[in-house]
C-alpha positions as a printed NumPy array, in Angstrom:
array([[   1.893,  -65.529,  101.873],
       [   0.568,  -66.652,   98.468],
       [   2.368,  -69.956,   98.936],
       [   0.444,  -70.542,  102.185],
       [  -2.866,  -69.916,  100.422],
       [  -1.988,  -72.4  ,   97.664],
       [  -0.861,  -74.998,  100.234],
       [  -4.083,  -74.453,  102.234],
       [  -6.199,  -74.892,   99.106],
       [  -4.318,  -78.126,   98.24 ],
       [  -4.718,  -79.286,  101.839],
       [  -8.508,  -78.757,  101.799],
       [  -8.964,  -80.418,   98.415],
       [  -6.774,  -83.423,   99.186],
       [  -8.199,  -83.886,  102.681],
       [ -11.765,  -83.82 ,  101.465],
       [ -11.078,  -86.34 ,   98.662],
       [  -9.334,  -88.765,  101.002],
       [ -11.895,  -88.375,  103.761],
       [ -14.783,  -88.931,  101.4  ],
       [ -13.102,  -91.951,   99.826],
       [ -12.356,  -93.49 ,  103.225],
       [ -15.945,  -92.927,  104.332],
       [ -17.282,  -94.513,  101.127],
       [ -14.963,  -97.578,  101.544],
       [ -15.973,  -97.794,  105.2  ],
       [ -12.399,  -97.375,  106.446],
       [ -13.743,  -94.485,  108.623],
       [ -17.111,  -93.716,  110.113],
       [ -18.45 ,  -90.14 ,  109.953],
       [ -16.629,  -88.949,  113.078],
       [ -13.398,  -90.458,  111.772],
       [ -13.827,  -88.833,  108.373],
       [ -14.518,  -85.401,  109.839],
       [ -11.68 ,  -85.492,  112.334],
       [  -9.403,  -87.052,  109.756],
       [ -10.196,  -84.221,  107.356],
       [  -9.296,  -81.633,  109.99 ],
       [  -6.062,  -83.341,  111.065],
       [  -4.94 ,  -83.976,  107.477],
       [  -5.736,  -80.383,  106.394],
       [  -3.696,  -78.994,  109.284],
       [  -0.754,  -81.284,  108.632],
       [  -0.619,  -80.594,  104.86 ],
       [  -0.952,  -76.828,  105.475],
       [   1.982,  -76.965,  107.885],
       [   4.143,  -79.075,  105.565],
       [   3.622,  -81.475,  102.691],
       [   6.001,  -83.838,  104.451],
       [   3.78 ,  -83.998,  107.554],
       [   0.824,  -84.731,  105.325],
       [   2.745,  -87.434,  103.47 ],
       [   3.728,  -89.116,  106.727],
       [   0.139,  -89.098,  107.905],
       [  -1.092,  -90.506,  104.582],
       [   1.474,  -93.35 ,  104.648],
       [   0.371,  -94.252,  108.14 ],
       [  -3.338,  -94.121,  107.275],
       [  -3.039,  -96.167,  104.026],
       [  -0.769,  -98.864,  105.482],
       [  -2.755,  -99.269,  108.712],
       [  -6.006,  -99.48 ,  106.727],
       [  -4.545, -102.122,  104.432],
       [  -3.127, -104.154,  107.31 ],
       [  -6.467, -103.977,  109.143],
       [  -8.239, -105.437,  106.154],
       [  -5.648, -108.235,  105.876],
       [  -6.257, -109.351,  109.49 ],
       [ -10.038, -108.876,  109.291],
       [ -11.022, -112.585,  109.56 ],
       [  -8.881, -113.247,  112.579],
       [  -9.995, -110.113,  114.38 ],
       [ -13.676, -110.841,  113.677],
       [ -13.376, -114.135,  115.591],
       [ -11.627, -112.441,  118.566],
       [ -13.278, -109.034,  118.922],
       [ -16.919, -108.858,  119.979],
       [ -17.305, -105.238,  118.868],
       [ -15.727, -105.75 ,  115.434],
       [ -16.832, -103.228,  112.8  ],
       [ -17.077, -104.336,  109.171],
       [ -13.998, -103.213,  107.2  ],
       [ -12.093, -102.228,  110.346],
       [ -13.984,  -98.945,  110.457],
       [ -12.285,  -96.311,  112.591],
       [ -13.886,  -93.447,  114.448],
       [ -12.419,  -90.174,  115.683]])
């Protein structure tokens, strides 16, 4: 039981740091940061592996979105600066 409390505390801390950083860098809007926090906290609490998989997906997709930003801006009428994601 103590292990679950420690993992939950780690999940809340890590999720809040990542969500706040993504919001500051404009990778996520407010709804994306809040829902991302919730989803990440649940995944890390269940298993560090689930959290790691979710982090790898988030970081790689954010980086790839920024790489294709110029091209997407010319094609997409509703393009958000920085590829900002919502919930």
